[in-house]
C-alpha positions, 0 to 999 in steps of 0.5 A, spaced: 500 499 500 502 506 497 503 512 503 502 519 500 504 525 505 502 532 503 506 538 505 504 545 505 507 546 498 501 541 495 496 547 497 499 553 496 499 556 489 506 558 487 503 561 481 503 568 483 507 574 483 509 580 489 509 587 488 512 591 494 508 598 495 511 604 499 506 609 501 504 613 507 496 613 505 491 608 509 489 602 506 482 604 503 485 610 500 491 606 496 485 601 494 482 607 491 488 609 487 490 602 485 482 602 482 483 609 479 490 608 475 489 600 474 482 599 472 481 595 478 475 593 482 479 592 489 474 591 495 475 590 501 475 582 503 470 579 508 475 576 512 482 579 514 488 575 514 489 573 522 496 571 524 498 570 531 505 572 533 509 572 540 502 571 543 499 577 539 493 576 534 494 581 528 489 582 523 492 585 516 487 588 511 486 584 505 482 587 499 481 583 493 479 583 486 478 577 481 478 579 473 472 574 470 474 574 463 482 572 465 481 569 472 487 573 474 486 575 482 489 581 485 490 582 493 492 588 496 495 586 503 497 590 509 504 588 511 503 592 518 498 591 524 499 596 530 497 593 537 496 598 543 499 596 549 497 599 555 502 601 561 502 600 568 501 607 570 495 611 569 498 617 566 496 621 559 502 617 555 501 610 558 499 607 552 504 605 547 504 601 540 507 595 538 508 593 530 507 586 528 509 585 521 506 580 516 513 578 513 518 581 518 523 580 513 520 586 509 519 591 514 520 597 510 514 595 505 507 598 507 503 594 502 504 588 498 500 587 491 499 579 490 498 577 483 495 570 482 494 568 475 497 568 468 502 574 469 507 575 464 513 579 466 512 585 461 505 586 464 508 586 471 513 591 469 507 595 466 503 595 472 509 597 477 510 603 472 503 605 473 503 604 480 510 608 481 506 614 477 501 615 482 503 621 487 501 618 493 506 612 492 513 613 494 516 607 490 513 600 488 518 594 486 517 586 484 519 582 490 522 575 489 518 570 492 523 564 492 527 569 497 522 570 503 522 566 509 515 567 511 511 566 505 506 562 508 503 568 511 501 569 503 497 563 503 490 564 504 
């Protein structure tokens, strides 16, 4: 009798590209700007990405769009979650914040644009050029997913 074991790679889609975006704007504003400039229809997902790290529950906002004709999916994902931590003393400044990152090895990236489906390198490069033309975005670039240590966080 043959035994077959499943690994995490059996369930993950390796057919995706990742674009890192640096921008100080809020996630809903960035989704609006990407919709406007890339002719997308990103909408807030019914669920957030929930990750527990160091006994802290972190929720990362997720916007999604699936192009019906090509069946390509676009996901806008926040890379950080701010946690409010109350201090011991009851002063005006006793509350502080800690930040949890979805991909800790990319702490400087504010958002990720995950592209699932049949995207060639020319399409990805044109998308990056269009994103970089948006005034509210500092920069964007392609990220090699093979070099990411915590890419399991991008499986949802």
